[in-house]
C-alpha positions as CSV (number, residue, x, y, z in Angstrom):
1,M,-6.8,-7.7,-10.3
2,N,-3.4,-6.9,-11.7
3,P,-1.8,-10.2,-13.0
4,L,1.7,-8.9,-12.1
5,L,0.7,-8.7,-8.4
6,Q,1.2,-11.6,-6.0
7,S,0.2,-12.0,-2.3
8,C,3.2,-13.3,-0.3
9,P,3.1,-15.7,2.7
10,D,4.2,-12.9,5.0
11,G,1.2,-10.7,4.0
12,A,3.1,-8.5,1.6
13,V,1.8,-7.7,-1.9
14,A,4.7,-7.8,-4.4
15,C,4.7,-6.8,-8.1
16,A,6.9,-8.2,-10.8
17,E,7.8,-4.6,-11.6
18,G,10.0,-4.5,-8.4
19,W,7.8,-2.8,-5.8
20,A,6.0,-4.3,-2.8
21,V,3.8,-3.1,0.1
22,R,3.2,-4.7,3.5
23,F,1.6,-4.0,6.8
24,L,4.1,-3.4,9.6
25,A,1.2,-2.6,12.0
26,P,-2.6,-2.1,11.6
27,D,-1.9,1.6,11.1
28,L,1.3,1.5,9.2
29,L,2.4,0.2,5.7
30,E,5.9,-0.1,4.2
31,Y,6.1,0.6,0.5
32,S,9.4,-0.3,-1.2
33,H,10.6,0.0,-4.8
34,G,14.0,-1.4,-5.5
35,Q,16.3,-0.4,-2.7
36,A,14.2,2.6,-1.4
37,A,11.3,2.4,1.0
38,C,8.9,4.7,2.8
39,L,6.3,4.4,5.5
40,V,2.6,5.1,4.8
41,N,0.1,5.9,7.6
42,V,-3.3,4.1,7.7
43,G,-6.3,5.5,9.6
44,T,-10.0,4.8,10.1
45,A,-12.6,6.9,8.4
46,A,-15.1,8.7,10.8
47,S,-17.8,6.2,9.6
48,G,-15.6,3.3,10.7
49,R,-16.4,1.4,7.5
50,E,-13.2,1.9,5.7
51,R,-9.5,2.2,6.4
52,R,-7.7,5.2,4.7
53,I,-4.2,4.8,3.3
54,Y,-2.7,8.3,3.4
55,A,-0.5,8.1,0.3
56,S,-0.4,11.9,-0.1
57,E,1.6,12.2,3.1
58,S,4.3,9.9,1.7
59,S,4.4,11.1,-1.9
60,S,7.8,12.3,-3.2
61,A,9.8,12.4,-6.3
62,L,11.4,9.2,-5.2
63,F,8.1,7.4,-5.4
64,P,6.1,9.0,-8.2
65,Q,3.8,6.0,-8.6
66,L,3.1,5.4,-4.9
67,R,-0.7,6.2,-5.2
68,E,-1.2,4.1,-8.3
69,H,0.7,1.1,-6.8
70,L,-1.2,1.3,-3.5
71,E,-4.5,1.4,-5.4
72,S,-3.6,-1.6,-7.5
73,A,-2.7,-3.6,-4.3
74,L,-6.0,-2.8,-2.5
75,A,-7.7,-6.0,-3.8
76,H,-5.1,-8.1,-1.9
77,F,-5.8,-6.5,1.5
78,K,-8.3,-7.9,3.9
79,G,-11.0,-5.3,4.6
80,Q,-12.2,-2.2,2.9
81,Y,-9.4,0.3,2.1
82,V,-9.2,3.5,0.1
83,V,-6.1,5.5,-0.9
84,V,-6.3,9.2,-0.1
């Protein structure tokens, strides 16, 4: 687990580096870094065993480390998630 990450009372995962991620709904995450934010879709794999976080749909030059940040936050989420 990344020592810079912290689970917040509202369910968000925040990093001392200035980014955070939180669930808005079971199928939607909000990722923010500084003053910018984006929405990230979450779906269920065909097997039903894991939830997929679709980082590639939200990737942009504004969030070059989106995938890495989401992957580092996975240990703080309840359930089995994978970043795709």
